[in-house]
C-alpha positions in Angstrom: 0.1 -0.1 -0.3 1.4 3.6 -0.9 1.6 5.5 2.3 2.9 8.6 1.0 0.0 9.7 -1.0 -3.7 8.9 -0.9 -5.5 9.5 -4.3 -9.0 10.5 -4.2 -11.7 8.1 -4.1 -9.6 5.4 -2.0 -10.7 4.7 1.5 -8.7 2.2 2.2 -5.7 4.2 3.0 -5.5 5.0 6.5 -5.0 8.5 6.4 -7.7 9.9 4.6 -10.4 8.2 6.4 -10.2 9.6 9.9 -8.5 12.9 9.1 -10.5 15.2 11.4 -9.2 12.9 14.2 -6.0 13.5 14.1 -4.5 16.6 15.8 -1.3 17.6 16.8 -1.7 16.5 20.2 1.1 13.4 20.0 4.2 13.2 19.1 4.0 10.8 16.7 0.9 11.7 15.3 2.2 15.3 13.8 4.5 13.9 11.2 1.6 11.7 10.3 -0.8 14.4 10.2 -3.0 14.7 7.0 -2.0 17.6 4.6 -4.4 18.4 1.8 -3.1 19.1 -2.3 -5.4 19.4 -4.7 -7.6 16.6 -5.3 -4.9 14.3 -3.3 -3.7 14.2 0.4 -0.4 13.2 1.5 1.0 12.6 5.2 3.2 15.4 6.1 6.3 13.7 6.4 6.2 13.3 2.9 4.9 16.5 1.9 6.9 18.6 -0.4 4.7 21.5 -1.6 4.4 24.7 0.6 1.2 24.2 2.8 -0.2 24.6 6.2 -3.1 22.8 7.8 -5.1 22.9 10.7 -7.9 20.5 11.5 -12.0 20.8 13.1 -10.9 20.5 16.6 -8.6 23.9 16.4 -11.7 25.7 14.8 -14.6 24.4 17.1 -13.3 26.6 20.0 -14.0 30.1 18.2 -17.2 31.5 18.7 -18.1 33.3 15.4 -20.2 33.4 12.2 -17.8 33.5 9.2 -15.3 30.9 8.7 -12.4 33.6 7.9 -12.4 34.6 11.5 -11.1 31.1 13.1 -7.9 31.3 10.9 -6.4 34.4 12.7 -3.1 33.1 14.0 -3.3 29.4 13.3 -1.6 29.1 10.0 1.7 30.5 9.1 1.8 32.8 5.7 -1.9 33.7 6.3 -2.6 37.4 7.3 -6.0 38.2 8.8 -7.6 41.6 9.3 -11.2 41.9 10.8 -12.3 45.3 10.0 -16.0 45.3 11.4 -18.0 44.2 13.9 -21.3 44.4 12.1 -23.8 41.6 12.5 -23.5 39.8 9.4 -20.7 41.9 7.8 -17.7 41.0 10.2 -16.0 38.3 7.9 -12.1 39.0 8.0 -10.1 40.2 4.9 -7.2 37.7 4.2 -3.8 37.8 2.8 -1.5 35.2 1.8 2.2 36.0 1.4 0.6 39.2 0.4 -2.2 38.1 -2.0 -5.8 37.8 -1.8 -6.2 33.7 -1.8 -8.8 31.6 -3.6 -11.1 30.1 -1.3 -12.0 26.7 -2.2 -14.3 24.2 -1.1 -14.4 20.3 -1.2 -12.1 21.1 -4.3 -14.4 23.7 -5.7 -13.8 27.3 -6.1 -16.5 28.8 -3.5 -16.3 32.6 -2.3 -18.4 32.2 0.7 -17.3 31.3 3.9 -20.1 31.9 6.0 -21.2 28.4 7.5 -21.2 26.3 10.5 -17.5 25.5 11.7 -18.5 22.3 13.0 -18.8 21.2 9.6 -14.9 21.8 9.3 -12.6 19.0 8.5 -9.1 20.9 7.4 -8.5 24.3 6.4 -5.4 24.2 4.3 -3.5 27.2 3.3 -1.5 26.3 -0.3 0.9 29.0 -1.0 3.8 27.8 -3.3 3.8 27.2 -7.0 3.5 23.0 -6.9 0.8 23.5 -4.5 -1.4 25.5 -6.4 -0.1 24.4 -9.8 -3.8 23.0 -10.9 -5.7 26.2 -10.0 -4.1 27.5 -13.7 -4.8 30.8 -14.2 -5.9 31.4 -10.8 -3.0 30.1 -8.9 -0.9 33.3 -8.2 -2.9 34.1 -5.0 -2.6 31.4 -3.1 -5.5 29.2 -1.8 -7.5 28.2 1.3 -8.6 25.2 0.5 -11.4 24.0 3.0 -12.7 20.4 3.4 -15.8 19.3 5.6 -16.7 16.0 7.2 -17.8 13.2 5.5 -18.2 10.4 8.0 -18.4 9.4 11.6 -15.0 9.7 13.3 -14.9 6.6 15.7 -17.9 4.7 15.5 -20.5 3.2 12.9 -23.1 5.7 13.7 -22.7 9.1 15.6 -25.1 11.8 16.4 -24.4 15.1 18.2 -26.4 18.1 19.2 -24.7 21.4 20.5 -26.2 24.5 21.8 -24.5 28.1 22.4 -25.1 31.3 24.1 -22.9 34.1 23.8 -22.8 38.0 24.4 -20.9 40.4 22.2 -19.4 43.9 23.2 -17.4 46.7 21.8 -13.8 46.0 22.3 -13.5 50.1 22.2 -16.2 52.1 23.0 -16.1 55.7 21.2 -15.8 58.4 24.0 -18.2 61.4 22.6 -17.7 64.4 24.3 -20.9 66.3 25.3 -22.3 69.0 27.3 -20.3 72.1 28.7 -17.4 70.3 27.4 -18.6 69.9 23.7 -20.0 73.8 24.1 -16.6 74.9 25.1 -14.8 73.3 22.3 -16.9 74.6 20.0 -16.3 78.1 20.9 -12.8 77.2 20.7 -12.7 76.1 16.8 -15.2 79.3 16.2 -12.5 81.6 17.6 -9.8 79.5 15.4 -11.9 80.0 12.2 -13.4 83.6 12.8 -11.4 85.3 15.1 -13.0 87.7 17.4 -16.9 86.4 16.5 -19.1 86.5 19.1 -19.4 82.6 21.0 -22.2 80.3 19.7 -22.8 79.1 23.4 -22.5 82.2 26.0 -21.2 81.4 29.6 -24.9 81.1 31.1 -25.6 78.0 28.4 -22.0 76.7 29.2 -22.7 76.8 33.1 -26.3 75.2 32.8 -24.8 72.0 31.0 -22.2 72.0 33.7 -24.2 72.2 36.7 -26.9 69.9 34.7 -29.7 72.5 35.0 -30.4 72.6 31.5 -33.8 72.4 29.7 -33.4 68.7 28.2 -36.1 69.5 25.7 -34.9 73.4 24.6 -30.9 72.8 25.6 -30.4 68.9 24.7 -27.2 66.8 25.5 -27.2 63.5 24.0 -24.7 61.2 23.4 -26.4 59.5 20.3 -24.0 56.6 20.5 -25.2 55.7 24.1 -28.7 56.2 22.7 -28.8 53.9 20.3 -26.3 51.6 20.3 -26.7 48.7 22.4 -23.7 48.4 25.1 -24.5 44.1 24.8 -25.6 42.0 22.6 -26.2 38.2 21.6 -25.8 35.3 19.8 -27.0 31.5 19.5 -26.2 28.6 17.5 -27.7 25.4 17.4 -26.5 22.5 15.3 -27.0 18.6 14.9 -24.7 16.3 13.1 -25.7 12.6 12.0 -22.6 10.9 10.7 -22.0 7.2 9.7 -19.1 4.7 8.5 -19.4 1.7 7.6 -17.8 -0.7 4.8 -19.9 0.0 1.8 -21.1 3.9 2.6 -20.0 6.6 4.7 -22.0 10.2 5.3 -22.2 13.1 7.6 -25.2 15.4 8.1 -25.6 18.8 9.5 -28.4 21.0 10.5 -27.4 24.4 11.8 -29.2 27.7 13.0 -27.5 30.3 14.0 -28.3 34.4 15.1 -26.6 37.5 16.2 -29.6 40.2 17.6 -27.6 43.3 16.2 -26.3 46.1 17.3 -29.2 48.9 18.0 -31.9 49.4 20.2 -35.5 48.3 18.4 -39.1 49.6 19.6 -41.6 47.1 21.4 -44.2 49.1 19.5 -43.2 47.9 16.3 -44.6 44.6 14.6 -41.4 44.1 13.0 -37.8 44.1 13.9 -35.3 47.1 12.4 -32.8 45.8 14.2 -29.6 45.0 12.0 -29.6 41.3 12.9 -28.1 38.1 11.2 -29.8 34.9 10.9 -28.4 31.8 9.2 -29.7 28.3 8.3 -27.8 25.7 6.9 -27.9 22.1 5.9 -25.0 20.0 4.7 -25.4 16.0 3.6 -22.1 14.5 2.3 -22.5 11.3 1.2 -20.5 8.1 -0.3 -21.5 4.4 -1.1 -19.5 1.8 -2.8 -21.6 0.1 -5.2 -18.5 -2.6 -5.5 -15.1 -3.1 -4.8 -14.5 -0.6 -8.1 -17.2 2.2 -8.1 -17.6 4.7 -5.6 -20.3 7.3 -6.1 -20.1 10.4 -3.8 -22.8 13.3 -3.2 -22.5 16.5 -1.6 -25.2 18.8 -1.0 -25.0 22.2 1.0 -27.7 24.6 1.4 -27.8 28.0 3.4 -30.4 30.6 3.8 -29.2 33.9 5.2 -30.9 36.9 6.4 -29.7 40.2 7.2 -31.6 43.1 8.3 -31.3 46.3 8.7 -33.2 50.0 9.4 -34.6 51.5 6.5 -33.1 54.5 7.3 -32.2 56.0 3.7 -34.1 56.9 0.7 -32.8 54.4 -1.2 -32.6 50.8 0.5 -29.2 49.2 0.2 -28.0 46.1 2.2 -25.9 47.8 5.3 -26.0 51.2 4.4 -29.0 51.9 6.6 -27.0 50.9 9.8 -24.1 52.6 8.3 -25.6 55.7 7.8 -27.2 55.9 11.5 -23.5 55.2 12.3 -22.5 57.9 10.3 -25.0 60.3 11.4 -24.0 59.3 15.4 -20.4 60.9 14.6 -21.4 63.7 12.6 -24.2 65.3 14.5 -23.7 67.6 17.7 -25.2 66.3 21.2 -26.5 70.0 21.4 -28.3 69.9 18.3 -31.6 68.6 19.3 -33.8 66.6 21.5 -34.3 62.9 20.5 -37.7 63.3 21.8 -39.9 66.4 22.5 -42.1 66.4 26.1 -45.2 64.4 24.4 -43.0 61.8 22.7 -42.7 63.1 19.3 -39.4 63.3 17.2 -37.2 66.3 18.1 -35.4 68.1 15.5 -34.5 71.9 14.0 -35.6 73.6 11.4 -32.2 72.5 9.3 -31.8 69.2 10.8 -34.9 66.7 10.0 -32.9 63.9 10.0 -33.7 62.4 13.9 -31.1 59.9 14.6 -33.6 58.0 17.0 -36.5 58.2 14.9 -34.1 56.6 11.5 -32.8 53.5 14.1 -36.9 52.8 15.2 -39.0 54.6 13.0 -38.1 54.0 9.3 -39.3 50.4 8.6 -36.6 47.8 7.9 -34.8 47.0 4.7 -34.1 42.8 5.0 -31.5 40.9 2.9 -32.2 37.5 2.1 -29.4 35.3 0.5 -29.7 32.4 -0.9 -26.7 29.6 -1.4 -27.1 25.8 -3.1 -24.2 23.7 -3.9 -24.5 20.3 -5.3 -21.2 18.0 -5.7 -21.8 14.8 -7.5 -18.7 12.5 -8.3 -18.1 8.6 -9.4 -15.1 6.9 -8.7 -14.0 4.0 -11.2 -11.0 1.5 -10.2 -9.6 0.3 -13.3 -7.7 -2.5 -11.8 -8.9 -4.9 -14.8 -7.1 -2.9 -17.0 -4.0 -2.5 -15.4 -3.7 -2.5 -11.4 -3.4 1.1 -9.7 -5.3 2.6 -13.0 -8.6 4.5 -11.7 -10.6 7.3 -12.9 -13.2 10.2 -11.7 -15.3 12.6 -13.2 -16.8 15.6 -10.7 -19.9 17.5 -11.5 -20.3 20.7 -9.0 -23.1 23.1 -9.8 -23.2 26.4 -7.5 -26.0 28.6 -7.2 -25.8 31.9 -5.0 -28.4 34.6 -5.2 -29.3 37.8 -3.0 -32.1 40.2 -2.9 -33.1 43.0 -0.6 -36.5 44.6 0.0 -37.1 48.1 1.0 -39.7 47.9 3.4 -39.2 51.7 4.1 -41.3 54.6 5.5 -41.1 58.5 6.8 -41.4 60.2 9.7 -42.2 63.5 11.1 -40.3 65.7 13.2 -41.6 68.5 15.7 -39.0 71.8 16.3 -39.1 73.7 18.8 -39.5 77.9 18.4 -39.8 80.0 21.4 -40.6 83.5 21.2 -41.5 85.6 24.5 -41.2 82.3 26.8 -43.8 81.0 25.2 -42.3 77.4 23.0 -44.3 76.4 20.1 -43.5 73.2 17.6 -43.5 73.2 14.2 -44.0 69.7 12.2 -41.7 68.9 9.3 -42.0 65.6 7.0 -45.1 63.1 7.3 -45.6 59.8 9.5 -45.3 57.0 6.8 -46.6 53.6 7.2 -45.4 50.1 6.3 -48.6 48.5 3.7 -48.5 45.0 2.8 -47.5 44.5 -0.9 -45.7 47.8 -1.1 -42.1 46.6 -0.7 -39.8 47.2 -3.4 -37.4 45.0 -4.5 -34.1 44.9 -5.9 -31.1 42.1 -6.7 -27.6 42.4 -4.9 -25.6 39.6 -6.5 -25.9 36.4 -8.1 -23.4 33.6 -9.1 -24.1 30.4 -11.4 -21.2 28.3 -11.7 -21.1 24.8 -13.2 -17.6 23.1 -12.6 -16.4 19.9 -14.3 -13.7 17.9 -13.5 -12.3 14.9 -15.1 -9.3 12.8 -13.6 -7.1 9.9 -14.5 -4.6 8.6 -11.8 -2.4 5.8 -11.9 -0.3 4.5 -8.8 2.3 2.2 -8.8 4.9 0.8 -6.7 8.2 -1.3 -7.8 10.1 -2.5 -4.8 11.4 1.0 -3.7 10.1 3.0 -6.0 6.6 4.6 -5.6 5.1 6.7 -8.5 1.9 8.6 -8.8 0.2 10.2 -11.5 -2.6 12.4 -11.7 -4.1 14.1 -15.0 -7.4 16.8 -15.6 -9.1 18.2 -17.6 -11.7 20.9 -15.6 -13.9 23.7 -16.9 -15.3 26.4 -14.3 -17.9 28.5 -16.4 -19.9 30.9 -14.4 -22.4 34.0 -14.6 -21.6 36.6 -11.7 -23.9 39.1 -13.5 -26.9 39.5 -15.9 -25.5 42.0 -18.1 -21.8 40.2 -18.4 -21.3 37.0 -20.7 -20.1 34.1 -18.7 -16.4 33.7 -17.6 -14.7 30.1 -18.5 -11.5 29.2 -16.5 -9.7 25.7 -18.1 -6.9 23.8 -17.1 -5.0 20.6 -18.7 -3.0 19.3 -16.0 -0.8 16.4 -15.4 1.3 16.1 -11.7 3.8 13.4 -11.0 5.0 12.6 -7.8 7.9 9.6 -7.1 10.0 8.5 -4.0 12.6 6.2 -3.9 12.8 4.2 -0.6 10.4 6.9 1.2 14.1 8.9 1.2 14.1 11.0 -1.8 11.2 12.7 -3.1 10.2 14.5 -6.4 7.0 15.8 -8.0 6.4 17.5 -11.3 3.2 19.6 -12.5 2.6 21.3 -15.6 -0.9 23.1 -16.8 -2.2 24.7 -19.8 -4.7 26.7 -18.7 -7.0 29.3 -20.3 -9.4 32.6 -19.8 -12.4 33.3 -22.1 -12.1 36.9 -21.5 -8.6 37.5 -23.4 -8.0 37.9 -26.7 -7.4 34.7 -28.3 -3.8 35.0 -28.5 -3.5 35.6 -25.1 -5.7 33.3 -23.5 -3.4 30.2 -22.8 -0.5 29.6 -20.7 1.5 27.0 -19.8 2.5 26.8 -16.0 5.3 24.0 -14.8 6.5 23.7 -11.4 9.0 21.3 -9.5 9.5 19.9 -6.0 12.5 17.9 -4.9 13.1 16.9 -1.4 15.4 14.6 0.7 14.5 12.8 4.0 18.0 12.6 5.7 16.4 10.5 8.3 15.6 7.5 6.3 18.9 7.2 5.3 20.8 4.2 6.7 23.8 6.2 7.9 21.8 8.6 10.0 21.3 7.7 13.6 18.6 9.1 15.6 19.6 10.7 18.6 18.7 14.6 19.7 17.2 14.9 15.9 14.8 12.0 15.0 13.3 13.2 11.9 15.3 15.5 9.3 14.0 16.6 5.7 15.3 19.2 3.1 12.7 20.1 0.1 12.5 23.2 -2.4 10.0 24.0 -5.1 10.0 26.4 -8.2 7.3 27.1 -10.5 5.6 29.8 -12.4 1.8 30.9 -11.5 -0.6 33.1 -13.0 -3.7 35.2 -12.7 -6.3 36.2 -14.8 -7.9 39.4 -13.4 -11.9 38.5 -13.7 -12.4 42.2 -14.3 -10.6 42.6 -17.3 -13.8 42.2 -19.3 -12.8 41.8 -22.8 -10.5 45.0 -22.6 -8.9 43.9 -26.0 -12.2 45.0 -27.9 -12.4 48.5 -28.5 -16.0 50.3 -26.8 -18.1 53.2 -28.4 -20.7 55.3 -26.4 -23.6 56.1 -29.2 -25.5 59.5 -29.2 -22.3 61.5 -27.6 -22.8 65.0 -28.8 -19.9 67.5 -29.5 -19.6 66.4 -33.6 -19.9 70.1 -35.3 -20.5 70.3 -39.2 -20.9 73.5 -41.3 -20.6 76.7 -40.4 -23.4 76.6 -37.5 -22.2 76.1 -33.9 -24.7 73.2 -33.4 -23.6 69.7 -32.8 -24.8 66.5 -33.7 -24.7 63.4 -31.8 -22.4 60.3 -32.8 -20.0 57.3 -31.2 -17.3 58.2 -29.3 -14.6 55.8 -27.5 -15.0 55.0 -24.4 -11.6 54.6 -22.6 -8.7 52.9 -24.8 -8.6 49.4 -25.8 -5.9 47.4 -23.9 -4.7 44.0 -25.1 -4.0 42.6 -21.6 -3.0 38.8 -20.7 -2.6 37.2 -17.5 -0.1 38.2 -14.4 2.7 35.7 -13.6 4.7 35.1 -10.8 8.0 32.9 -10.3 7.9 31.5 -7.1 10.8 29.8 -5.0 10.5 28.2 -2.0 13.1 26.2 0.4 12.1 24.3 3.5 13.8 22.5 6.5 12.0 20.1 8.6 12.9 18.6 12.1 12.0 16.4 15.1 13.9 15.9 18.3 13.5 14.8 21.6 11.7 11.6 20.1 9.6 13.2 17.9 8.0 15.6 20.7 9.6 18.8 19.2 8.7 19.3 15.7 10.2 22.5 13.9 9.9 23.6 10.2 11.3 26.7 8.2 10.8 27.8 5.2 12.2 30.5 2.7 10.0 32.0 -0.3 10.7 34.4 -2.7 7.8 35.5 -5.3 8.7 37.6 -8.3 5.3 38.9 -9.9 5.5 40.5 -13.5 3.0 41.3 -16.0 0.8 43.0 -13.2 -2.0 45.5 -14.5 -1.6 48.7 -14.3 -2.6 51.9 -15.7 0.6 54.1 -17.1 1.0 57.7 -15.7 -0.1 56.7 -12.5 -3.5 57.8 -13.6 -3.3 60.9 -15.2 -4.7 61.5 -18.5 -3.3 61.6 -21.6 -2.9 65.0 -23.2 -2.3 63.4 -26.6 -5.6 61.8 -26.9 -7.5 63.1 -24.2 -8.1 59.8 -22.0 -6.9 58.1 -19.2 -4.2 55.6 -19.7 -5.6 52.2 -20.6 -4.6 49.3 -18.4 -1.7 47.4 -19.5 1.0 44.3 -18.5 3.8 46.6 -16.9 4.4 46.0 -13.3 6.6 43.9 -11.3 6.8 43.3 -7.5 8.5 41.0 -5.3 7.6 39.2 -2.1 10.1 37.3 -0.1 9.7 35.8 3.5 10.4 33.2 6.3 7.6 31.1 8.1 8.4 29.1 11.3 6.5 26.7 13.1 7.3 24.8 16.4 5.3 22.6 17.6 6.0 20.2 21.2 3.5 18.0 22.5 3.8 15.1 25.0 2.8 11.5 24.8 -0.9 11.0 25.6 0.0 8.4 28.2 -0.8 9.9 31.6 -3.7 11.7 32.7 -2.1 15.4 31.9 -1.7 15.8 28.8 -0.5 19.3 26.7 0.7 20.7 23.2 1.9 23.9 22.6 2.5 25.4 19.1 3.9 28.5 17.4 3.9 30.0 13.6 6.0 33.3 12.9 5.8 34.7 9.5 7.9 37.5 8.0 6.6 39.3 4.6 8.8 41.4 2.9 7.8 43.3 -0.3 9.5 45.5 -2.9 7.9 47.5 -5.9 10.3 46.5 -9.0 8.9 48.3 -11.5 5.7 50.1 -12.1 6.8 51.6 -16.2 6.4 54.9 -14.3 7.3 58.1 -16.8 9.9 60.3 -16.3 9.3 62.1 -13.0 11.8 65.1 -11.8 12.4 63.9 -8.5 13.4 60.7 -7.0 11.1 60.4 -4.3 8.0 60.5 -6.8 8.6 57.1 -8.0 7.2 53.7 -6.6 10.1 51.7 -7.5 12.1 50.4 -4.3 9.0 51.3 -2.0 7.4 48.7 -0.5 4.1 47.0 -2.1 1.9 48.3 0.9 3.3 51.7 1.5 1.5 54.6 1.5 2.4 58.1 -0.5 2.0 61.4 1.0 3.2 64.5 2.8 6.0 64.5 5.3 4.7 66.2 8.7 7.3 68.5 10.4 5.3 69.8 13.5 3.0 72.6 13.3 2.8 76.2 12.1 4.2 78.7 14.8 3.3 82.5 15.1 4.5 84.6 12.5 5.1 81.5 9.5 3.4 82.4 6.6 3.8 81.8 2.5 5.9 84.6 2.7 8.5 82.9 4.7 7.8 79.3 4.3 6.3 76.8 2.4 2.4 76.3 2.3 0.0 74.3 0.7 -1.1 75.6 -2.5 -4.0 77.7 -2.5 -4.4 77.8 1.5 -3.0 80.3 4.5 -1.8 78.6 7.6 -2.5 79.6 10.7 -0.9 79.0 14.0 -1.2 75.0 15.0 -2.1 73.7 11.4 0.0 70.7 10.2 3.3 71.9 8.7 4.7 69.6 5.6 8.1 69.2 4.2 8.9 71.0 1.1 10.9 68.6 -0.4 11.8 70.2 -3.7 12.4 73.6 -2.1 10.1 75.7 -4.7 8.2 77.0 -1.6 4.9 75.3 -2.3 3.3 72.1 -0.9 2.2 70.2 -3.9 2.1 66.7 -5.5 6.1 67.2 -5.9 6.3 66.8 -2.0 4.7 63.5 -1.5 6.7 60.5 -1.0 6.5 57.2 0.7 5.2 57.5 4.0 5.2 54.3 6.4 7.8 51.8 7.5 10.4 49.6 5.4 10.3 47.2 7.8 9.1 43.4 7.0 5.9 42.8 8.5 5.8 40.4 11.1 2.5 38.1 12.7 2.3 35.4 14.7 0.4 33.1 16.8 1.1 30.7 19.5 -1.8 28.0 20.4 -1.7 26.2 23.4 -4.0 22.9 24.8 -4.0 21.2 28.3 -6.2 18.5 29.6 -6.2 16.4 32.5 -8.7 13.7 32.9 -11.9 15.7 32.1 -11.3 18.7 31.9 -9.4 20.6 29.1 -8.5 24.3 28.6 -7.0 25.7 24.9 -6.4 28.8 23.6 -4.5 30.6 21.1 -2.5 34.4 21.1 -2.2 36.1 17.9 -0.4 39.6 17.1 1.0 41.6 14.3 4.6 43.6 14.6 5.9 46.5 12.5 2.4 47.0 11.1 1.5 51.0 10.9 -2.1 52.0 9.6 -3.3 55.5 8.2 -6.1 56.7 10.1 -8.9 58.7 8.2 -8.3 62.1 8.6 -11.8 63.4 8.8 -12.8 60.7 11.1 -10.0 62.3 13.5 -10.6 66.2 13.1 -13.5 67.5 15.1 -15.8 69.6 13.8 -15.0 68.9 10.2 -18.6 69.1 9.2 -18.7 72.0 11.6 -20.8 70.1 13.8 -19.6 66.4 14.7 -17.0 63.9 15.3 -15.8 65.3 18.9 -14.2 62.9 20.8 -11.7 62.0 23.0 -8.9 60.8 20.1 -10.1 64.4 18.1 -9.7 66.6 20.7 -7.4 65.2 23.4 -4.0 66.9 23.7 -4.5 69.4 20.7 -2.9 72.5 19.6 -3.6 75.5 21.6 -1.8 78.7 22.2 -0.9 77.1 25.7 -0.2 73.8 24.3 2.4 74.3 21.4 5.2 72.1 22.3 3.9 68.9 23.0 0.3 68.8 20.9 -0.1 66.0 19.1 -3.4 67.1 17.0 -4.1 70.1 15.3 -5.5 73.3 16.4 -9.5 73.3 15.9 -11.6 74.6 13.1 -15.0 74.6 12.3 -15.8 73.2 8.8 -13.1 71.1 6.4 -9.5 72.2 6.5 -7.9 71.1 3.3 -4.4 71.9 5.1 -4.9 69.4 7.8 -6.7 66.7 6.0 -4.0 65.9 3.7 -2.5 62.5 3.4 0.4 62.4 5.8 2.7 60.9 7.8 1.1 63.0 10.6 -2.1 60.3 10.6 0.2 57.0 10.7 0.0 55.2 13.7 1.8 52.1 14.8 -0.8 49.1 14.8 1.3 46.2 16.5 -0.7 44.5 18.9 -1.1 40.9 20.9 -4.6 39.6 21.4 -5.8 36.6 23.4 -7.7 35.9 20.2 -9.6 32.7 21.8 -9.6 30.9 24.9 -12.0 27.8 25.9 -12.4 26.1 29.1 -14.4 22.5 29.1 -15.8 19.9 31.3 -16.6 16.6 30.2 -18.7 14.3 32.4 -17.4 11.0 33.2 -18.1 8.3 30.9 -19.1 5.7 33.8 -22.1 8.2 34.9 -23.6 8.7 31.2 -23.0 5.5 29.7 -26.0 3.8 30.7 -28.0 6.8 29.1 -26.3 5.5 25.7 -24.3 9.0 25.8 -20.9 8.4 24.5 -20.0 12.3 25.6 -21.5 15.2 27.6 -19.5 18.2 27.6 -19.9 21.8 28.9 -17.7 24.5 28.0 -17.1 28.7 28.3 -15.0 29.8 25.3 -14.3 33.7 24.1 -12.8 35.7 21.4 -11.1 38.8 21.6 -10.6 38.5 25.5 -7.8 41.2 25.9 -5.5 42.8 23.4 -2.4 44.7 24.2 -2.0 47.6 21.6 -0.1 50.9 21.5 -3.4 52.6 20.3 -5.1 54.1 23.1 -8.6 54.5 21.4 -8.7 51.9 18.6 -9.2 48.5 18.1 -6.0 47.7 16.4 -8.3 46.4 13.7 -11.6 48.2 13.1 -9.7 51.5 14.0 -12.2 54.2 13.6 -14.6 52.1 11.8 -18.3 52.7 13.8 -18.9 49.3 14.0 -15.9 48.3 16.4 -14.5 44.6 16.8 -16.5 42.8 19.5 -15.3 40.7 22.6 -17.6 37.4 22.4 -18.1 35.2 25.9 -19.8 32.2 25.0 -21.0 29.0 26.6 -22.2 25.8 25.7 -23.0 22.1 26.0 -22.3 18.6 23.2 -24.2 16.0 23.7 -22.8 12.8 21.5 -24.8 9.8 21.4 
């Protein structure tokens, strides 16, 4: 039996049958754990391709809605950022060696990651050219390869129930300034903007706010965030799993319901829910049946219905924008502007402000968003041993359908604003109180996918003495319709992989694929992409004497990958707009319609990457300590960019077309360390560390000739921003006559001062340079697990070093719209005549300040952090107490997400930053029952 590789569809190979029960928790198991490859699996010991894998038990401890959030800190090379905590929109952004990876579920490229984490069997990141080769013109960005459970783990029949309930609260709650403090700051900004003007808030008004004697309806003081944003929200998850495993069939069925109740307050008087809740109902059925010794049929079905919701607070209903509009109004509105409600309970406002935030939250109806996902995969495996032993064939058909629509169930509301004359207050109505009526909703679709994927495989596995060979040939076709207004996009691959090992000591693997994409010009549609891997298991040599080192492997891969940009929609065909005016004939000044060019056609081709990887793996102390180190170097070429840095051409009057002109380089080192004891005592433990170092460089963007060296992107990190270099604040006496200033702006003391790089006395685009660090980005994860008899504890620390972020300058500028954005982080330690030397913020002004909101390193912040990402403690009832009830396991647990964070940022969560919907801390508890 070939133990190094298992071809798809051969359950006789022991590694493939029990992947989800194999974890890094015994010293011998680690080297034999399974790594997913394209349509095959290998044991870690014989793996050549650059991949990292985690298993179902690693992710089930994380109480989150989206699969993308369980990966943070667990996989070397994978960089994750969760930028929002909004219900239903809290997925993480993934980066793999500097690129955005493909998401593959059960062998098919599918973008959705919103499903039950309990379904996960393995998650593998494929990082080098060899591991991603068979993805053809989508291989350059790497792959997150998810496989789902397909059978019972330990018994012929298993049934499991799980119930969980958790609470969510903000990691960082915005600290809005209200009352007298707000009034004083407003007066200060007013004086800085219009020196000598009468203060808007007089001393008596400020005193009333200070001592609490203000009239709450005529002199309101409202923290809008505290009024409508809940301090705490809840989530629930319930799932049932049924699984079986016998000689002729295997199956796994799961049902799940997940619910997050939303971020905003609601009104019990409404007959409907206005909150931005998220609900999901999903079902998964994976089944295999052996008709005989040669034929196996598999059928995988997944279906999910997702219901998002939101307040109907915008005129044109759009998913999530109602909630976002409310959050924007919270930040933009003065706490002293108007009362949320008048004395009689009607909504307050002013003659100018009729968009009451409270009314927008609970009295504008609602916008339901319904998403339907349905996938069906069927495959047939056929052993062809009658022709020659080891020959097999397989066919796969996958049909995927995704559709999202939203409804506008919105209504209007009226506000009543006060007018006081001679001590008498009257209220004037503005707007109308609308109603929701049955059958009056507006419906719109927001996205769709119709995908048909076919894959034909022919494999041959052969062992002759010490020679082991595996061949796998494929033709696959991925045909997708992603928009009603576009033609289908079609990816095709014709490929072959061949692997060989001699005596389980010398390893080689070769892959080649001829890959095509239909939206490029015929001469550019196809590319050949080869890759090669070599390995040497020194510990299997006869001369190797195990001692401190028990296992040692050296390996390397090289290959070419490519990326066909799906946004390049037949760009080689010139477009024209009909009906354009501007053609003049004869002596009159009138013009007639005709046709004009819409942009300039560009004969694009796929972007390319040449990838190298070298690695070493070793095991020490009788295989208890396992270490791997990998170095990679990826050179990207033919990157699609617009020449001229986005400027128009003065020659033909159009923007420059996109071309294959960019070249970049990514290099890095990834290290993993795992230590685990033998499971022979009541106390067991495992500890794992992964550290990734990533560095990038722009080699060429084919930039035009520029007058100064700092204007070029070449040589900068790919992720570096560009802007002005801040050198402090303008001082009294500095002006355009004696110092450089922003073109067209007259600076005042306390405004941000920028460096005049070219010395021409003006601050303009010629002074913009790279801002940000050149240091490599470092990210890491430390996971640990301990168990003693029936108690277990596991956790994950995750962190990032050398990370800098550009804060939104408008969000950081108090009164930038003349009323709002007044928080502790926009006002504390600002420049004033009394605080000129240690100030960290510019002076306050009313309205937009074009000088202070320029992109510059002034708003650059270090965003390093260390986070306890996940922690779980559980207790399993002793088997002797529950076995008579036919219960095999009863476990109670409490887990958490984002439990605490250490960061240099004082006011913000380092991932969500100034986002209104900041990231959440989740405390979750539950029970699992297995029969």
